C-alpha positions as CSV (number, residue, x, y, z in Angstrom):
1,K,0.0,0.1,0.0
2,L,2.7,2.4,0.7
3,E,4.3,1.7,-2.4
4,E,1.1,2.8,-4.2
5,F,0.7,5.9,-1.9
6,L,4.2,7.1,-2.6
7,D,3.6,6.4,-6.7
8,F,6.4,3.9,-7.2
9,K,6.5,2.9,-10.6
10,Q,10.0,1.5,-10.8
11,L,10.3,-0.2,-7.5
12,K,11.9,-3.5,-9.1
13,T,14.6,-1.6,-11.1
14,S,15.1,1.8,-9.3
15,L,17.5,1.4,-6.2
16,K,16.4,5.0,-5.0
17,E,12.5,3.9,-5.0
18,A,13.3,0.7,-2.9
19,I,15.4,2.7,-0.4
20,L,12.6,5.4,0.0
21,L,10.1,2.4,0.5
22,D,12.5,1.1,3.1
23,Y,12.8,4.3,4.9
24,Y,9.3,4.9,5.0
25,T,8.1,1.2,5.7
26,A,10.6,1.1,8.7
27,G,9.4,4.2,10.2
28,F,6.0,3.6,9.8
29,W,6.4,0.2,11.4
30,W,8.4,1.7,14.2
31,A,5.7,4.1,14.8
32,K,2.9,1.4,15.0
33,E,4.7,-0.4,17.4
34,M,5.0,2.6,19.5
35,N,1.2,2.7,19.6
36,F,1.1,6.0,18.1
37,S,-2.3,7.3,17.4
38,L,-3.4,8.4,13.7
39,I,-2.5,11.9,14.3
40,Q,0.8,10.9,15.9
41,L,1.7,8.4,13.2
42,S,0.9,11.0,10.4
43,G,3.1,13.6,12.1
44,F,6.1,11.3,12.6
45,M,5.9,10.1,8.9
46,D,5.6,14.0,8.2
47,L,8.5,14.5,10.2
48,L,10.5,11.4,8.4
49,N,10.0,13.4,5.0
50,F,10.8,16.6,6.4
51,L,14.2,15.5,7.6
52,L,14.9,13.5,4.4
53,E,14.2,16.6,2.3
54,N,16.5,18.7,4.4
55,L,19.1,16.3,3.3
56,S,18.2,15.8,-0.5
57,D,17.0,18.9,-1.3
58,K,18.6,21.7,1.2
59,H,21.6,19.3,1.3
60,M,21.8,20.1,5.2
61,T,24.8,18.5,7.1
62,L,23.6,15.9,9.6
63,V,24.6,18.2,12.5
64,D,22.3,21.1,11.1
65,N,19.5,18.2,10.5
66,L,19.7,17.2,14.0
67,K,19.2,20.9,15.1
68,E,16.0,21.2,12.7
69,L,15.0,18.2,14.5
70,G,15.4,19.5,17.7
71,R,13.4,23.0,16.7
72,A,10.8,20.7,15.5
73,L,10.5,18.9,18.5
74,A,11.2,22.0,20.8
75,G,8.0,22.9,23.3
76,I,6.7,19.5,23.6
77,G,5.1,19.1,26.9
78,E,5.2,22.9,27.7
79,T,2.0,24.5,28.6
80,D,3.2,27.8,27.3
81,S,1.4,27.9,23.8
82,E,4.1,30.2,22.6
83,R,6.8,27.5,22.9
84,S,4.9,24.5,21.9
85,G,5.5,23.5,18.2
86,D,3.4,21.9,15.5
87,L,4.4,18.4,17.2
88,N,2.8,19.0,20.5
89,F,0.4,16.1,20.2
90,F,3.6,13.8,21.3
91,S,4.5,13.2,24.9
92,I,7.9,14.1,26.2
93,E,8.7,10.2,26.3
94,Q,7.6,9.7,23.0
95,A,9.7,12.7,21.4
96,K,12.6,11.0,23.4
97,A,12.1,7.8,21.6
98,I,11.5,9.5,18.2
99,I,15.3,11.1,18.7
100,D,16.5,7.9,20.0
101,Y,15.1,5.9,16.7
102,L,16.2,8.8,14.2
C-alpha cells in the first residue's frame, strides 16, 4: 500500500525507490509498534519526510538536520502555547523515543 501511496512505478529497477520505500516502511512500522495514534503516526511520517527533504533538497549536514529536529520537537510537554510547536501531540517520552529512533 505504501508503494502505491508513494506512486512508485519502478520499484523493481530503481534503487532510489527501493531505499525510500524501506525508509518509510521502517518508520511506519516503528511508529505502529510505539502505538502512536493516527495523528501521531501522520506527524511522525511528516517528520521523516521533512528530515529527508532537508538532506536531499537543502543538502543539510547531519548536524544541521539534527538541529532542525530539535527545533521541530522543541516545546513538547510545555504548557506555554508560544513555545509548543506543531508536534505537541507527542508526549515528552515519545519525543525522546523519536530522537533515539532517528
